[in-house]
C-alpha positions, 0 to 999 in steps of 0.5 A: 063434526071431529073433523072425520066428516061435513055436510053438505048444505044445500043437498045433507048428504053427511061424508066422510072427510077422513078415514077411519079405523074400526079399531080405534072409533068404533062409531059416531054420533053426530048430531045433525041441525036442519035450518031453512033462511027464510029471516025468522029460520026454524030448525030441526034436530036429530042425531045420527049414528055412523058405525065402521065397519070393518076391514081385513088391515092388520095380517096375522101373527105368529107366535115365533118367527119357527118352528120345527118338526123332527118326524120318525120315518116313514112318514104316512101321507095324513100326518100331522106335524104342526098346529099353531095359534095364529092371533089376527085382530079383526073383529069379527062378531064383534070380538077385539081378536080372532085366534086361528088354527093351523094343521100342516099336513103330510099330504 
């Protein structure tokens, strides 16, 4: 099972034995064979599909290190300062990444 899964023979329980990462492999297809212990063993085969859920394990990335903007005084409350896109490598709604919007406003 590619070293990622183990089947406990007495219970049939399938467990992971390595870290799974959805960004690397989103799902696994396992072929499982059940067999009795008689002299002429009978067996049955089935397919088990494992879908890996994504977790928030990537930090958002700014497009540049520093941002600046000159404001003319007086500046009123609610004045728009900066609007920026962040690339966020997290699978939401089965997309490869999400774009977050940051908006800084004077309060």
